[in-house]
C-alpha positions as CSV (number, residue, x, y, z in Angstrom):
1,M,9.8,13.7,-9.5
2,P,6.4,15.6,-9.1
3,T,3.7,13.0,-7.7
4,G,0.7,11.9,-9.4
5,P,-2.8,12.7,-8.6
6,F,-3.3,10.0,-6.1
7,D,0.0,10.3,-4.2
8,R,-0.1,9.5,-0.4
9,R,3.5,10.6,0.7
10,S,3.7,12.7,3.6
11,R,3.2,16.5,2.9
12,R,4.9,18.6,5.9
13,S,5.7,21.9,4.5
14,R,2.8,22.5,2.1
15,C,-0.9,22.7,2.5
16,S,-3.1,20.1,1.1
17,A,-4.0,21.7,-2.2
18,C,-0.5,22.9,-3.1
19,A,0.9,19.4,-2.3
20,S,-1.8,17.7,-4.6
21,S,-1.0,20.2,-7.4
22,H,2.9,20.2,-6.8
23,L,3.1,23.8,-6.1
24,K,5.5,25.6,-3.9
25,C,3.6,26.8,-0.8
26,D,4.5,29.8,1.2
27,G,3.4,28.4,4.6
28,A,0.8,31.0,5.1
29,S,-2.9,30.1,6.5
30,P,-4.3,30.5,3.8
31,C,-1.3,30.6,1.3
32,N,-1.2,32.8,-1.6
33,N,-1.8,29.9,-4.0
34,C,-5.1,28.9,-2.3
35,Q,-6.1,32.5,-2.2
36,R,-5.5,33.2,-5.8
37,R,-7.3,30.0,-6.9
38,N,-10.1,30.5,-4.3
39,V,-9.9,27.1,-2.8
40,A,-9.7,25.9,0.9
41,C,-6.3,25.8,2.4
42,T,-5.7,23.4,5.1
43,Y,-2.7,21.6,6.8
44,H,-2.9,18.3,7.8
45,R,-0.8,15.3,9.2
46,E,0.0,12.4,7.0
47,K,-3.0,10.3,6.5
48,L,-4.5,7.9,4.0
49,L,-6.2,9.0,0.8
50,I,-8.8,6.7,1.4
51,K,-10.6,6.2,4.9
52,L,-12.0,2.9,5.4
53,D,-14.1,1.3,8.3
54,E,-11.9,-1.9,8.7
55,S,-14.5,-3.4,10.8
56,K,-16.8,-3.6,8.0
57,M,-14.0,-4.1,5.2
58,K,-13.8,-7.9,3.9
59,T,-10.3,-8.2,2.3
60,I,-8.8,-11.3,0.6
61,V,-5.7,-11.6,2.9
62,S,-7.3,-14.6,4.6
63,F,-7.2,-16.9,1.6
64,S,-4.4,-19.0,2.4
65,N,-5.8,-19.6,6.2
66,R,-9.3,-20.0,5.3
67,K,-10.6,-23.5,6.0
68,Q,-12.4,-25.2,3.0
69,T,-15.4,-26.2,5.1
70,Q,-19.2,-26.3,4.2
71,S,-20.7,-23.0,5.4
72,S,-23.7,-23.1,7.6
73,A,-24.7,-19.4,6.6
74,P,-27.4,-18.9,3.8
75,T,-26.2,-18.1,0.2
76,P,-26.4,-14.5,-0.5
77,Q,-29.7,-13.8,-2.3
78,V,-28.9,-11.3,-5.1
79,L,-31.0,-11.1,-8.2
80,V,-29.2,-12.3,-11.4
81,P,-29.7,-10.7,-14.7
82,S,-32.0,-12.5,-17.2
83,L,-30.6,-14.5,-19.9
84,S,-31.4,-12.1,-22.7
85,T,-30.3,-9.1,-20.6
86,L,-27.1,-10.8,-19.9
87,S,-26.5,-11.7,-23.5
88,R,-26.8,-8.1,-24.4
89,Y,-24.3,-6.9,-21.9
90,L,-22.1,-9.7,-22.8
91,Y,-22.0,-8.4,-26.2
92,Y,-21.0,-5.0,-25.1
93,F,-18.5,-6.4,-22.6
94,D,-17.0,-8.2,-25.6
95,I,-16.7,-4.7,-27.3
96,F,-15.0,-3.4,-24.4
97,V,-12.4,-6.1,-24.1
98,Q,-11.7,-5.8,-27.8
99,R,-10.9,-2.1,-27.3
100,N,-9.2,-2.6,-23.9
101,N,-6.1,-5.0,-24.0
102,F,-4.2,-4.6,-20.8
103,V,-1.1,-6.6,-21.8
104,A,-0.6,-5.7,-25.5
105,S,0.9,-9.2,-26.2
106,T,-1.8,-11.9,-25.0
107,A,-4.9,-13.3,-26.3
108,S,-8.1,-11.5,-25.2
109,Y,-9.2,-12.1,-21.7
110,D,-12.8,-12.3,-22.2
111,L,-12.8,-16.2,-22.7
112,D,-11.0,-16.4,-19.2
113,V,-13.6,-14.3,-17.6
114,K,-16.5,-16.1,-19.4
115,S,-15.4,-19.4,-18.4
116,L,-16.1,-18.5,-14.9
117,L,-19.5,-16.8,-15.3
118,G,-22.2,-18.1,-13.1
119,T,-20.2,-20.7,-11.2
120,E,-19.6,-18.5,-8.3
121,P,-22.2,-18.1,-5.2
122,G,-23.9,-14.7,-5.4
123,C,-22.8,-14.2,-9.0
124,Y,-20.8,-11.4,-8.0
125,L,-18.6,-11.8,-11.3
126,V,-21.7,-11.7,-13.4
127,H,-22.7,-8.7,-12.0
128,A,-19.3,-7.0,-12.4
129,V,-19.5,-8.1,-16.3
130,T,-23.0,-6.8,-16.5
131,A,-21.9,-3.4,-15.0
132,L,-19.1,-2.9,-17.6
133,G,-21.2,-4.2,-20.5
134,A,-23.9,-1.7,-19.4
135,L,-21.7,1.1,-19.0
136,Q,-20.1,0.5,-22.4
137,S,-23.6,0.2,-24.1
138,S,-24.6,3.4,-22.7
139,R,-21.6,5.1,-24.4
140,L,-22.4,3.7,-27.5
141,S,-26.2,3.1,-27.7
142,L,-27.9,6.5,-27.5
143,A,-31.5,5.2,-27.5
144,T,-30.8,3.2,-24.3
145,S,-28.1,5.2,-22.8
146,H,-30.2,6.1,-19.7
147,D,-31.4,2.8,-18.8
148,D,-27.9,1.4,-19.3
149,S,-26.6,3.9,-17.1
150,R,-28.9,2.9,-14.2
151,T,-28.3,-0.8,-15.0
152,A,-24.6,-0.4,-14.8
153,I,-24.7,1.4,-11.4
154,K,-27.3,-1.4,-10.0
155,A,-25.2,-4.1,-11.4
156,Y,-21.9,-2.6,-9.8
157,S,-23.6,-2.5,-6.5
158,S,-25.0,-5.8,-6.7
159,S,-21.5,-7.1,-7.2
160,V,-19.9,-5.3,-4.4
161,V,-22.9,-6.7,-1.9
162,A,-22.3,-10.2,-3.3
163,L,-18.8,-10.3,-3.1
164,R,-18.9,-8.9,0.5
165,E,-21.4,-11.6,1.5
166,A,-19.2,-14.3,-0.1
167,M,-16.0,-13.1,1.6
168,A,-18.1,-13.5,4.9
169,Q,-18.8,-17.1,4.2
170,L,-16.9,-19.8,6.2
171,T,-16.0,-21.3,2.8
172,A,-13.3,-19.6,0.9
173,P,-14.7,-18.2,-2.7
174,S,-12.8,-19.0,-5.8
175,R,-9.6,-16.9,-5.9
176,L,-9.9,-16.5,-9.8
177,H,-13.6,-15.3,-9.4
178,V,-12.5,-12.8,-6.6
179,L,-9.5,-11.5,-8.6
180,W,-11.3,-10.9,-11.9
181,T,-14.4,-9.2,-10.0
182,T,-12.2,-6.9,-8.0
183,L,-10.3,-5.9,-11.2
184,L,-13.3,-5.3,-13.3
185,L,-14.9,-3.3,-10.5
186,G,-11.8,-1.3,-10.4
187,V,-12.0,-0.6,-14.1
188,F,-15.7,0.5,-13.8
189,E,-14.5,3.1,-11.3
190,L,-12.1,4.3,-13.7
191,M,-14.6,4.7,-16.4
192,N,-17.5,6.1,-14.3
193,S,-15.6,8.0,-11.5
194,E,-13.5,11.2,-11.3
195,S,-11.9,10.6,-7.9
196,G,-10.1,7.3,-8.5
197,D,-10.8,6.4,-4.9
198,G,-13.1,3.4,-5.7
199,W,-10.2,1.9,-7.8
200,L,-7.8,2.5,-5.2
201,V,-10.2,0.3,-2.8
202,H,-10.5,-2.5,-5.1
203,M,-6.8,-2.4,-6.2
204,V,-5.4,-2.3,-2.6
205,H,-8.0,-4.4,-0.7
206,G,-9.1,-6.6,-3.6
207,T,-7.0,-7.6,-6.5
208,G,-3.4,-6.6,-4.9
209,A,-4.2,-8.3,-1.6
210,A,-5.6,-11.4,-3.1
211,L,-2.5,-11.9,-5.4
212,Q,-0.3,-11.6,-2.6
213,A,-2.2,-14.0,-0.5
214,S,-2.4,-16.5,-3.6
215,G,1.2,-16.2,-4.1
216,P,3.4,-16.5,-7.1
217,S,2.8,-20.4,-7.4
218,S,-0.9,-19.9,-8.1
219,C,0.4,-17.7,-11.2
220,M,2.9,-20.0,-12.7
221,S,0.6,-21.2,-15.5
222,G,-2.9,-21.3,-16.9
223,P,-5.7,-18.9,-15.7
224,G,-3.9,-17.7,-13.0
225,Q,-0.9,-16.5,-15.0
226,S,-3.3,-15.0,-17.6
227,F,-4.8,-12.9,-14.7
228,F,-1.4,-11.9,-13.3
229,L,-0.3,-10.6,-16.8
230,Q,-3.5,-8.5,-17.1
231,A,-3.3,-7.2,-13.4
232,R,0.2,-6.5,-13.2
233,V,0.3,-3.2,-15.1
234,F,-2.5,-2.0,-12.9
235,E,-0.5,-2.8,-9.8
236,V,2.5,-1.0,-11.4
237,S,0.5,2.0,-12.3
238,R,-0.8,2.4,-8.8
239,A,2.7,2.2,-7.3
240,L,4.0,4.6,-9.6
241,L,0.9,7.2,-9.1
242,L,0.9,6.9,-5.4
243,G,4.6,6.9,-5.0
244,E,4.7,3.7,-3.0
245,S,6.4,0.4,-3.2
246,T,4.7,-2.5,-4.4
247,F,4.7,-6.2,-3.8
248,L,6.1,-6.9,-7.3
249,S,9.4,-5.7,-6.1
250,N,9.6,-8.8,-3.7
251,P,12.2,-11.6,-4.8
252,E,9.5,-14.2,-5.3
253,W,7.4,-12.1,-7.7
254,I,10.5,-11.1,-9.6
255,A,11.4,-14.6,-10.1
256,L,7.8,-15.3,-11.4
257,S,8.2,-12.4,-13.9
258,E,11.6,-13.7,-15.0
259,S,9.9,-17.4,-15.3
260,I,7.3,-16.2,-17.4
261,R,9.5,-14.1,-19.6
262,A,11.9,-17.0,-20.2
263,N,8.9,-18.9,-22.0
264,G,7.3,-16.0,-23.9
265,R,8.2,-14.8,-27.5
266,D,11.0,-12.4,-27.8
267,S,8.9,-9.5,-29.1
268,H,6.8,-10.0,-26.1
269,R,9.6,-10.5,-23.5
270,S,10.7,-7.0,-24.2
271,L,7.6,-5.6,-22.4
272,D,7.8,-7.8,-19.5
273,A,11.4,-6.9,-19.1
274,L,10.5,-3.4,-19.1
275,L,7.8,-3.6,-16.4
276,D,10.6,-5.3,-14.2
277,L,12.8,-2.3,-14.6
278,I,9.8,0.1,-14.1
279,V,8.9,-1.7,-10.7
280,R,12.6,-0.8,-9.7
281,C,12.5,2.7,-10.7
282,S,9.2,3.0,-8.6
283,N,10.9,1.4,-5.6
284,L,13.9,3.6,-6.0
285,R,11.5,6.6,-6.0
286,V,10.2,5.6,-2.7
287,K,13.4,5.1,-1.0
288,T,14.7,8.5,-2.3
289,G,11.7,10.4,-0.9
290,L,12.2,8.8,2.4
291,L,15.8,9.9,2.3
292,T,15.2,13.5,1.5
293,E,12.5,13.5,4.4
294,K,15.3,12.8,6.7
295,L,16.7,16.1,5.9
296,E,14.2,17.6,7.9
297,Y,15.7,16.4,11.1
298,E,19.0,14.9,10.2
299,A,22.2,16.7,9.1
300,H,23.0,16.4,5.5
301,D,26.4,14.7,6.1
302,S,25.0,12.1,8.4
303,I,23.1,10.5,5.7
304,R,25.5,10.9,2.9
305,Y,26.1,7.1,2.7
306,D,22.5,6.2,2.2
307,A,22.3,8.9,-0.6
308,E,25.5,7.3,-2.2
309,V,23.9,4.0,-2.2
310,L,20.8,5.3,-3.7
311,A,22.7,7.3,-6.3
312,M,24.5,4.1,-7.3
313,E,21.1,2.3,-7.7
314,G,20.0,4.9,-10.0
315,L,23.0,4.8,-12.2
316,Q,22.6,1.0,-12.4
317,L,18.9,1.6,-13.5
318,R,19.9,4.0,-16.3
319,L,22.4,1.4,-17.5
320,A,19.9,-1.2,-17.3
321,L,17.3,0.8,-19.3
322,N,20.0,1.6,-21.9
323,G,20.7,-2.2,-22.1
324,W,17.2,-2.8,-22.6
325,R,17.0,-0.5,-25.4
326,E,20.1,-2.0,-27.0
327,R,18.7,-5.6,-26.9
328,W,15.3,-4.4,-28.0
329,P,15.6,-1.5,-30.2
330,L,11.9,-1.9,-31.4
331,P,12.0,0.6,-34.3
332,W,8.9,2.5,-35.0
333,G,8.1,3.9,-38.4
334,P,7.4,2.6,-41.9
335,D,8.3,-0.8,-40.8
336,A,5.6,-1.1,-38.3
337,S,2.9,-1.5,-40.8
338,T,4.3,-5.1,-41.4
339,L,3.9,-6.1,-37.8
340,T,1.0,-8.3,-36.6
341,A,-1.7,-6.7,-34.4
342,S,-0.2,-8.2,-31.2
343,D,3.5,-7.2,-32.2
344,A,2.2,-3.7,-33.0
345,N,0.6,-3.3,-29.7
346,T,3.7,-4.6,-27.7
347,T,5.9,-2.4,-29.9
348,A,4.0,0.8,-29.3
349,L,3.4,0.4,-25.7
350,S,6.9,-0.7,-25.1
351,N,8.3,2.4,-26.6
352,I,5.9,4.6,-24.8
353,F,6.8,3.1,-21.3
354,F,10.4,3.4,-22.2
355,A,10.3,7.2,-22.9
356,A,7.9,7.7,-19.7
357,I,10.2,5.8,-17.3
358,S,13.5,7.3,-18.8
359,I,12.0,10.6,-17.8
360,Y,10.7,9.4,-14.4
361,L,14.1,8.0,-13.5
362,S,15.6,11.4,-14.2
363,G,13.0,13.2,-12.4
364,V,13.6,10.9,-9.4
365,F,17.0,12.9,-8.9
366,D,16.6,16.2,-10.9
367,Y,13.6,17.6,-8.9
368,E,15.9,17.4,-5.7
369,V,19.1,18.1,-7.6
370,L,20.4,20.4,-5.3
371,H,20.5,17.9,-2.4
372,W,22.6,15.4,-4.8
373,R,24.9,18.2,-5.7
374,N,25.6,18.9,-2.2
375,W,26.5,15.5,-1.6
376,G,28.8,15.6,-4.4
377,L,27.2,12.6,-6.1
378,S,26.6,11.6,-9.8
379,V,22.9,10.8,-10.6
380,P,21.2,9.6,-13.7
381,T,19.5,12.7,-14.8
382,L,19.0,13.4,-18.6
383,Q,19.7,16.7,-20.5
384,E,16.6,18.8,-21.3
385,D,17.0,17.9,-25.1
386,Q,16.9,14.3,-24.3
387,V,13.7,14.7,-22.1
388,Q,11.8,16.6,-24.9
389,R,12.7,13.8,-27.4
390,H,11.1,11.3,-25.0
391,V,8.2,13.6,-24.7
392,Q,7.6,13.9,-28.4
393,T,7.7,10.0,-28.5
394,I,5.1,9.6,-25.9
395,L,2.8,12.1,-27.8
396,E,3.3,10.8,-31.2
397,L,2.9,7.0,-30.2
398,V,0.0,7.5,-28.0
399,R,-1.9,9.4,-30.7
400,F,-1.2,6.6,-32.9
401,A,-2.0,3.9,-30.5
402,L,-5.4,5.4,-29.6
403,S,-6.3,5.1,-33.3
404,H,-4.5,2.1,-34.5
405,T,-4.3,-0.5,-31.6
406,T,-6.3,-2.2,-29.2
407,I,-4.1,-1.1,-26.2
408,S,-6.4,0.1,-23.3
409,P,-6.1,4.1,-23.2
410,L,-5.7,3.6,-19.3
411,L,-2.2,2.5,-19.9
412,F,-1.2,5.9,-21.5
413,L,-2.3,8.0,-18.5
414,F,1.0,7.8,-16.5
415,S,3.1,8.4,-19.6
416,L,1.0,11.5,-20.4
417,R,1.0,12.8,-16.9
418,I,5.0,12.4,-17.1
419,A,4.9,14.1,-20.6
420,G,2.7,17.1,-19.2
421,A,5.0,17.7,-16.4
422,R,7.8,18.5,-18.8
423,S,6.0,20.3,-21.4
424,Y,6.6,24.1,-21.5
425,D,4.9,25.4,-24.7
426,W,1.3,25.8,-25.1
427,R,1.2,23.9,-28.5
428,R,2.5,20.7,-26.8
429,R,0.2,21.2,-23.6
430,E,-2.8,21.5,-25.9
431,E,-1.8,18.3,-27.5
432,I,-1.8,16.5,-24.3
433,L,-5.0,17.8,-23.2
434,D,-6.5,16.7,-26.6
435,L,-5.1,13.3,-25.9
436,L,-6.5,13.2,-22.2
437,T,-10.0,14.4,-23.5
438,K,-9.9,11.5,-26.1
439,I,-9.1,8.9,-23.2
440,G,-11.8,10.9,-21.1
441,E,-14.5,9.9,-23.6
442,Q,-14.1,6.3,-22.3
443,F,-12.5,6.7,-18.7
444,T,-13.6,9.7,-16.7
445,I,-10.5,9.4,-14.6
446,A,-8.5,11.1,-17.3
447,N,-10.2,14.4,-16.2
448,V,-8.1,14.3,-13.0
449,F,-4.9,14.3,-14.9
450,K,-6.2,17.2,-16.8
451,T,-6.8,19.2,-13.7
452,E,-3.5,18.3,-12.2
453,L,-1.5,19.3,-15.1
454,G,-3.6,22.5,-15.2
455,Y,-2.4,23.4,-11.8
456,V,1.2,22.5,-12.7
457,W,1.2,24.7,-15.6
458,Q,-0.5,27.4,-13.8
459,A,2.4,27.5,-11.2
460,R,5.1,28.1,-13.9
């Protein structure tokens, strides 16, 4: 499967530019692709996408070990927005929330966030909400757009500073405050930055680390569960885009998802069950990637048993996806007009995700299909006509969802990236670029996907 724009898997045989653009590299220096595109051609050892000075990085992993003692350090002095200013940006934050549902099946999360505002030292959550509200206002209020943009950047910086100082205190800050702050700061990065680096910092060292440190027990009910449901899709997306494993595949987190699903509505359980399968597909992609890397220094036959195990896991996942579809057919058509807003969100998103992960699972194997054929193993690849039907489903439903649902456009990026990699005619490619342009009006990160797909298509 071609990697996503943030993939950090090892790239040993290609230059950096060809690896990030999924192009075949001739290994020269500079290579032909880089000469043609007039870009820098560099080869490097495997490294992290984001360099961090760990001595200055405050993370949340010490939550479970932090002593709940009174801190002797001074309270961070960070300016808090005036009530009138805050009220205005809360209004625009509400608008953002109404247009950006990250779960599709749950109530709006603005009440969860607002119940916490102002109760944290340093007001880092207040600043994060202000940043999002101001940025949303800058997109909608032309008269104040410039001032709103400046306010958004200042509020974002204030939130980061206040959160860092709060983490340095001896008294552990509220987990929910920290979780929501890191998640909202990450969303701000996706709205305002084309690199995605800031989102990864907040997601990996903030939200993801805090969730792991808190453990599944803190997400069983109430506000903790509400946050987990909102954040889970971001963690799943991170794992898919980077080609990395996720803690959500650990038994204790799988058990949490199953427990939540057992108590949910049937129409909403469908998406929860599908997300669990998506996590398993992502984990399988990591393992197959490691296996094929071994071929660089091990004989083909020496790792056949490992390949057989992974091929069987892939076939089982294909059966599980087919079983999911049989249990929850979720038909989409004229009958969809009778669905409630919540059920329409769930049905549309489930169908989009199902189509995307069906193609993704095929790509886990068919992009390296010669290896599997040499091993003589059956793998869960799809026929091209099946792939194209899934691509068409993604495009039709994403276009509908952008206009008629409250699902956040962020949730469509991965599916469009998958569809784009399997699109071969210019009309379909134009449609994908048009959808990404619409998403880019709210989330600048969509431009990364347009650029990546441009490189992929250019190479064909």
